[in-house]
C-alpha positions as a LaTeX table, in Angstrom:
\begin{tabular}{lrrr}
\hline
Residue & $x$ (\AA) & $y$ (\AA) & $z$ (\AA) \\
\hline
Met1 & 0.00 & 0.00 & 0.00 \\
Pro2 & 1.37 & 3.47 & $-0.91$ \\
Leu3 & 2.53 & 5.75 & 1.88 \\
Thr4 & 0.63 & 8.92 & 2.70 \\
Ile5 & 2.00 & 12.45 & 2.74 \\
Asn6 & 0.41 & 14.71 & 5.33 \\
Ala7 & 1.00 & 18.41 & 4.60 \\
Ala8 & 0.28 & 19.26 & 8.24 \\
Asp9 & 3.48 & 17.44 & 9.25 \\
Tyr10 & 5.57 & 20.15 & 7.56 \\
Thr11 & 6.32 & 23.62 & 8.89 \\
Asn12 & 9.06 & 25.05 & 6.67 \\
Leu13 & 7.71 & 23.45 & 3.52 \\
Ala14 & 4.26 & 24.21 & 2.12 \\
Leu15 & 2.86 & 21.21 & 0.24 \\
Glu16 & 0.15 & 21.24 & $-2.41$ \\
Glu17 & $-1.11$ & 18.12 & $-4.16$ \\
Arg18 & $-2.38$ & 18.77 & $-7.68$ \\
Asp19 & $-4.07$ & 16.55 & $-10.23$ \\
Gly20 & $-2.14$ & 13.75 & $-11.86$ \\
Gly21 & 0.20 & 13.06 & $-8.97$ \\
Val22 & 2.00 & 16.41 & $-9.21$ \\
Trp23 & 3.08 & 17.98 & $-5.92$ \\
Val24 & 4.23 & 21.56 & $-5.43$ \\
Val25 & 6.76 & 21.79 & $-2.60$ \\
Thr26 & 7.46 & 25.39 & $-1.57$ \\
Leu27 & 10.25 & 26.56 & 0.68 \\
Asn28 & 8.20 & 28.64 & 3.08 \\
Arg29 & 10.56 & 31.03 & 4.88 \\
Pro30 & 10.14 & 34.14 & 2.70 \\
Thr31 & 11.32 & 36.57 & 5.40 \\
Lys32 & 14.64 & 34.67 & 5.38 \\
Arg33 & 14.73 & 34.52 & 1.58 \\
Asn34 & 14.05 & 30.82 & 2.12 \\
Ala35 & 17.47 & 30.23 & 3.63 \\
Leu36 & 18.05 & 26.60 & 4.56 \\
Asp37 & 18.15 & 25.89 & 8.27 \\
Ile38 & 18.50 & 22.37 & 9.62 \\
Asp39 & 14.74 & 22.00 & 10.15 \\
Thr40 & 14.07 & 22.74 & 6.48 \\
Ile41 & 16.69 & 20.21 & 5.45 \\
Glu42 & 15.08 & 17.57 & 7.67 \\
Glu43 & 11.70 & 18.26 & 6.07 \\
Leu44 & 13.25 & 17.86 & 2.61 \\
Val45 & 14.73 & 14.53 & 3.72 \\
Gln46 & 11.33 & 13.47 & 5.03 \\
Phe47 & 9.36 & 14.43 & 1.92 \\
Phe48 & 11.76 & 13.01 & $-0.64$ \\
Ser49 & 12.13 & 9.79 & 1.36 \\
Ile50 & 8.39 & 9.23 & 1.12 \\
Ala51 & 7.67 & 10.60 & $-2.38$ \\
Pro52 & 8.75 & 7.57 & $-4.45$ \\
Arg53 & 6.50 & 5.32 & $-2.34$ \\
Ala54 & 3.53 & 7.71 & $-2.17$ \\
Asp55 & 2.47 & 7.74 & $-5.83$ \\
Val56 & 4.10 & 11.13 & $-6.36$ \\
Arg57 & 4.52 & 11.40 & $-10.15$ \\
Ala58 & 6.44 & 14.70 & $-10.29$ \\
Val59 & 7.51 & 17.47 & $-7.91$ \\
Val60 & 7.72 & 21.21 & $-8.48$ \\
Leu61 & 10.18 & 22.76 & $-6.03$ \\
Ala62 & 9.60 & 26.48 & $-5.49$ \\
Gly63 & 10.33 & 29.30 & $-3.06$ \\
Ala64 & 7.77 & 31.55 & $-1.38$ \\
Gly65 & 8.12 & 35.28 & $-1.99$ \\
Asp66 & 10.63 & 36.95 & $-4.28$ \\
His67 & 13.47 & 34.44 & $-3.95$ \\
Phe68 & 14.00 & 30.74 & $-4.51$ \\
Cys69 & 16.66 & 30.22 & $-1.85$ \\
Ala70 & 19.50 & 32.37 & $-0.50$ \\
Gly71 & 21.47 & 29.35 & 0.74 \\
Leu72 & 22.65 & 28.35 & 4.19 \\
Asp73 & 20.90 & 30.14 & 7.05 \\
Leu74 & 23.96 & 32.12 & 8.13 \\
Ile75 & 22.23 & 33.47 & 11.25 \\
Glu76 & 21.54 & 29.95 & 12.50 \\
His77 & 25.08 & 28.92 & 11.57 \\
His78 & 26.53 & 31.88 & 13.50 \\
Asp79 & 24.32 & 31.39 & 16.54 \\
Glu80 & 24.91 & 27.64 & 16.76 \\
Asp81 & 28.70 & 28.13 & 16.74 \\
Arg82 & 29.08 & 24.50 & 15.65 \\
Ser83 & 32.17 & 22.36 & 16.06 \\
Pro84 & 33.80 & 20.91 & 12.92 \\
Ala85 & 32.20 & 17.54 & 13.66 \\
Asp86 & 28.78 & 19.13 & 14.19 \\
Phe87 & 28.91 & 20.99 & 10.89 \\
Met88 & 30.15 & 17.91 & 9.08 \\
His89 & 26.96 & 16.12 & 10.17 \\
Val90 & 24.86 & 19.10 & 9.04 \\
Cys91 & 26.49 & 18.82 & 5.61 \\
Leu92 & 25.79 & 15.09 & 5.51 \\
Arg93 & 22.09 & 15.78 & 6.10 \\
Trp94 & 22.16 & 18.25 & 3.20 \\
His95 & 23.67 & 15.52 & 1.04 \\
Glu96 & 21.00 & 13.10 & 2.25 \\
Ala97 & 18.25 & 15.49 & 1.16 \\
Phe98 & 19.78 & 16.37 & $-2.18$ \\
Asn99 & 20.72 & 12.79 & $-3.04$ \\
Lys100 & 17.14 & 11.70 & $-2.37$ \\
Met101 & 16.04 & 14.35 & $-4.87$ \\
Glu102 & 18.53 & 13.47 & $-7.59$ \\
Tyr103 & 18.52 & 9.69 & $-7.20$ \\
Gly104 & 15.01 & 9.10 & $-5.86$ \\
Gly105 & 13.40 & 8.41 & $-9.22$ \\
Val106 & 10.70 & 11.11 & $-9.07$ \\
Pro107 & 11.12 & 14.01 & $-11.53$ \\
Val108 & 11.92 & 17.26 & $-9.69$ \\
Ile109 & 11.41 & 20.55 & $-11.54$ \\
Ala110 & 12.76 & 23.66 & $-9.80$ \\
Ala111 & 10.94 & 26.97 & $-10.33$ \\
Leu112 & 13.58 & 29.65 & $-9.83$ \\
Gln113 & 13.21 & 33.35 & $-9.11$ \\
Gly114 & 15.35 & 35.91 & $-7.36$ \\
Ala115 & 18.28 & 34.54 & $-5.39$ \\
Val116 & 19.55 & 31.07 & $-6.27$ \\
Val117 & 22.67 & 31.51 & $-4.20$ \\
Gly118 & 25.12 & 29.29 & $-2.33$ \\
Gly119 & 23.20 & 26.39 & $-0.83$ \\
Gly120 & 20.20 & 27.52 & $-2.88$ \\
Leu121 & 22.16 & 26.75 & $-6.03$ \\
Glu122 & 23.21 & 23.41 & $-4.54$ \\
Leu123 & 19.52 & 22.67 & $-3.92$ \\
Ala124 & 18.51 & 23.76 & $-7.43$ \\
Ser125 & 21.28 & 21.70 & $-9.03$ \\
Ser126 & 19.81 & 18.61 & $-7.37$ \\
Ala127 & 16.62 & 19.02 & $-9.43$ \\
His128 & 16.34 & 17.32 & $-12.80$ \\
Ile129 & 14.95 & 20.37 & $-14.60$ \\
Arg130 & 15.41 & 24.04 & $-13.68$ \\
Val131 & 13.14 & 26.81 & $-14.94$ \\
Met132 & 14.17 & 30.41 & $-14.27$ \\
Asp133 & 12.32 & 33.68 & $-14.68$ \\
Gln134 & 13.87 & 37.02 & $-15.56$ \\
Thr135 & 14.62 & 37.90 & $-11.91$ \\
Ala136 & 16.65 & 34.77 & $-11.12$ \\
Tyr137 & 20.37 & 35.07 & $-10.46$ \\
Phe138 & 22.99 & 32.49 & $-9.53$ \\
Ala139 & 26.06 & 32.87 & $-7.33$ \\
Leu140 & 28.40 & 31.03 & $-4.97$ \\
Pro141 & 29.61 & 33.73 & $-2.54$ \\
Glu142 & 31.32 & 31.32 & $-0.15$ \\
Gly143 & 34.77 & 32.79 & $-0.75$ \\
Gln144 & 33.70 & 36.26 & 0.39 \\
Arg145 & 32.08 & 34.85 & 3.54 \\
Gly146 & 34.98 & 32.71 & 4.70 \\
Leu147 & 33.08 & 29.53 & 3.84 \\
Phe148 & 33.28 & 26.54 & 1.52 \\
Thr149 & 30.46 & 24.70 & $-0.17$ \\
Gly150 & 29.10 & 21.77 & 1.82 \\
Gly151 & 25.96 & 20.67 & $-0.03$ \\
Gly152 & 27.34 & 19.20 & $-3.22$ \\
Ala153 & 28.28 & 22.23 & $-5.35$ \\
Thr154 & 31.71 & 20.76 & $-6.02$ \\
Ile155 & 29.89 & 17.84 & $-7.61$ \\
Arg156 & 26.67 & 19.12 & $-9.18$ \\
Val157 & 27.43 & 22.76 & $-10.01$ \\
Thr158 & 30.84 & 21.75 & $-11.37$ \\
Asp159 & 29.04 & 19.19 & $-13.52$ \\
Leu160 & 26.78 & 21.94 & $-14.86$ \\
Val161 & 29.27 & 24.74 & $-15.56$ \\
Gly162 & 32.73 & 23.15 & $-15.43$ \\
Lys163 & 35.56 & 23.31 & $-12.91$ \\
Ser164 & 37.02 & 26.66 & $-13.98$ \\
Arg165 & 33.70 & 28.53 & $-13.83$ \\
Met166 & 32.85 & 26.90 & $-10.50$ \\
Ile167 & 36.15 & 28.07 & $-8.99$ \\
Asp168 & 35.69 & 31.53 & $-10.51$ \\
Met169 & 32.21 & 31.83 & $-8.98$ \\
Met170 & 33.51 & 30.90 & $-5.53$ \\
Leu171 & 36.63 & 33.07 & $-5.68$ \\
Thr172 & 35.10 & 36.24 & $-7.13$ \\
Gly173 & 31.41 & 36.00 & $-6.25$ \\
Arg174 & 30.55 & 36.24 & $-9.95$ \\
Val175 & 26.80 & 36.39 & $-10.61$ \\
Tyr176 & 25.10 & 34.79 & $-13.62$ \\
Gln177 & 21.63 & 35.64 & $-14.83$ \\
Gly178 & 19.45 & 35.75 & $-17.93$ \\
Gln179 & 20.26 & 33.85 & $-21.09$ \\
Glu180 & 23.90 & 33.51 & $-20.06$ \\
Ala181 & 22.82 & 31.34 & $-17.11$ \\
Val182 & 20.86 & 29.08 & $-19.45$ \\
Asp183 & 23.74 & 28.87 & $-21.92$ \\
Leu184 & 26.03 & 27.72 & $-19.09$ \\
Gly185 & 23.56 & 25.04 & $-17.97$ \\
Leu186 & 22.46 & 26.59 & $-14.67$ \\
Ala187 & 18.89 & 26.34 & $-15.96$ \\
Gln188 & 17.33 & 24.64 & $-18.98$ \\
Tyr189 & 14.47 & 27.09 & $-19.46$ \\
Ile190 & 14.03 & 30.85 & $-19.10$ \\
Val191 & 10.56 & 32.37 & $-19.21$ \\
Glu192 & 9.16 & 35.87 & $-19.41$ \\
Gly193 & 6.37 & 35.21 & $-16.94$ \\
Ser194 & 6.07 & 32.92 & $-13.93$ \\
Ser195 & 8.69 & 30.21 & $-13.54$ \\
Leu196 & 6.26 & 28.41 & $-11.23$ \\
Glu197 & 3.55 & 28.19 & $-13.88$ \\
Ala198 & 6.05 & 26.98 & $-16.45$ \\
Ala199 & 7.47 & 24.41 & $-14.02$ \\
Ile200 & 3.98 & 23.09 & $-13.24$ \\
Gln201 & 3.31 & 22.65 & $-16.95$ \\
Leu202 & 6.53 & 20.67 & $-17.34$ \\
Ala203 & 5.71 & 18.60 & $-14.25$ \\
Glu204 & 2.23 & 17.78 & $-15.59$ \\
Arg205 & 3.73 & 16.71 & $-18.90$ \\
Thr206 & 6.38 & 14.63 & $-17.15$ \\
Ala207 & 3.79 & 12.99 & $-14.88$ \\
Glu208 & 2.07 & 11.56 & $-17.96$ \\
Asn209 & 5.07 & 9.29 & $-18.54$ \\
Leu210 & 5.04 & 5.79 & $-17.13$ \\
Pro211 & 6.40 & 5.85 & $-13.55$ \\
Leu212 & 8.98 & 3.15 & $-14.22$ \\
Ser213 & 10.37 & 5.11 & $-17.17$ \\
Asn214 & 10.59 & 8.25 & $-15.06$ \\
Phe215 & 12.22 & 6.31 & $-12.24$ \\
Ala216 & 14.93 & 5.05 & $-14.59$ \\
Ile217 & 15.52 & 8.47 & $-16.15$ \\
Cys218 & 15.68 & 10.24 & $-12.80$ \\
Ser219 & 17.90 & 7.73 & $-11.02$ \\
Ala220 & 19.80 & 5.53 & $-13.45$ \\
Val221 & 21.32 & 8.37 & $-15.49$ \\
Ser222 & 22.91 & 9.90 & $-12.38$ \\
His223 & 24.13 & 6.53 & $-11.14$ \\
Met224 & 25.64 & 5.74 & $-14.53$ \\
Gln225 & 27.54 & 9.01 & $-14.55$ \\
Asn226 & 29.37 & 7.72 & $-11.47$ \\
Met227 & 30.47 & 4.51 & $-13.21$ \\
Ser228 & 33.20 & 3.62 & $-15.64$ \\
Ala229 & 32.10 & 3.56 & $-19.28$ \\
Met230 & 32.08 & $-0.25$ & $-19.32$ \\
Asp231 & 30.06 & $-0.51$ & $-16.11$ \\
Ala232 & 27.63 & 2.17 & $-17.28$ \\
Ala233 & 27.07 & 0.36 & $-20.59$ \\
Tyr234 & 26.27 & $-2.85$ & $-18.74$ \\
Ala235 & 23.96 & $-1.07$ & $-16.27$ \\
Glu236 & 22.20 & 0.74 & $-19.10$ \\
Ala237 & 21.50 & $-2.56$ & $-20.85$ \\
Val238 & 20.06 & $-4.06$ & $-17.67$ \\
Val239 & 17.83 & $-1.03$ & $-16.98$ \\
Ala240 & 16.67 & $-0.96$ & $-20.59$ \\
Gly241 & 15.84 & $-4.65$ & $-20.38$ \\
Val242 & 13.53 & $-3.99$ & $-17.44$ \\
Val243 & 11.98 & $-0.70$ & $-18.55$ \\
Asn244 & 11.57 & $-1.41$ & $-22.25$ \\
Thr245 & 9.62 & $-4.63$ & $-21.65$ \\
Gln246 & 7.25 & $-3.32$ & $-18.97$ \\
Pro247 & 3.66 & $-4.42$ & $-19.62$ \\
Asp248 & 2.29 & $-0.87$ & $-19.23$ \\
Ala249 & 4.30 & 0.21 & $-22.28$ \\
Arg250 & 2.50 & $-2.20$ & $-24.63$ \\
Ala251 & $-0.41$ & 0.15 & $-25.34$ \\
Arg252 & 1.95 & 3.02 & $-26.08$ \\
Leu253 & 4.03 & 0.87 & $-28.40$ \\
Ala254 & 0.87 & $-0.35$ & $-30.12$ \\
Ala255 & $-0.24$ & 3.25 & $-30.68$ \\
Phe256 & 3.11 & 4.00 & $-32.29$ \\
Ala257 & 2.90 & 0.89 & $-34.46$ \\
Asp258 & $-0.62$ & 1.63 & $-35.77$ \\
Lys259 & 0.19 & 5.35 & $-36.18$ \\
Ser260 & $-2.54$ & 6.43 & $-33.74$ \\
Gly261 & $-0.04$ & 7.87 & $-31.29$ \\
Ala262 & 1.47 & 11.32 & $-31.43$ \\
Arg263 & 4.63 & 11.69 & $-33.49$ \\
Val264 & 7.65 & 13.75 & $-32.54$ \\
Arg265 & 7.65 & 17.00 & $-34.49$ \\
Pro266 & 9.95 & 20.03 & $-34.36$ \\
Asn267 & 8.61 & 23.09 & $-32.58$ \\
Glu268 & 6.79 & 25.38 & $-35.00$ \\
\hline
\end{tabular}
């Protein structure tokens, strides 16, 4: 029996279930520019641990107010005055949350506006698709604050923009926005209007795919990137053997064969 998600169990995340198994998960600390404190991270761990087993077909990750996420809650970090060991465990919880997003098998579409900075960029880079509006800007200001990334930027942001740009962002505080951010891979889409509305449309389209196909796309690709080429080729064949023979795909294959299904066409 599928698990149940209870929105009342969450304080720092606002949850909305929409039709078709799409959930909108909103960082709900707008007065803090949705900065990530440890309680928010724990709620992300909780939600994304349950989502694959709760018939969640796609997730839109958004931020309340004018900003997506300004990163680590620096006030909490200052006030806690953590030991090195304590902060190491905080970072490991961040990795737990973000790994559950990237590897969990449920498509995650991030709707970005305003600040996508520091840990906010680490969070966004854990999503499978990122949609930005015209206000969104990206930065890693850790160097100026006497900090170092702890939520996976060295892995995911470097994968998006390359090592040299990643180091430049951290050393100089360089800010990317607009079409340049898309060209670098920080987002895949840029919209004139609401990034949330565009992300919901993408999530609804994604949720129409078969769940097993989405699971493979949103977990196996990342796992295979961590393998040698030979191991990845073998793993890809195994995953394809399972996914491409699933009974639920028969009707879709039949529609393609009898030409009743939609064909791929270039955008007009």
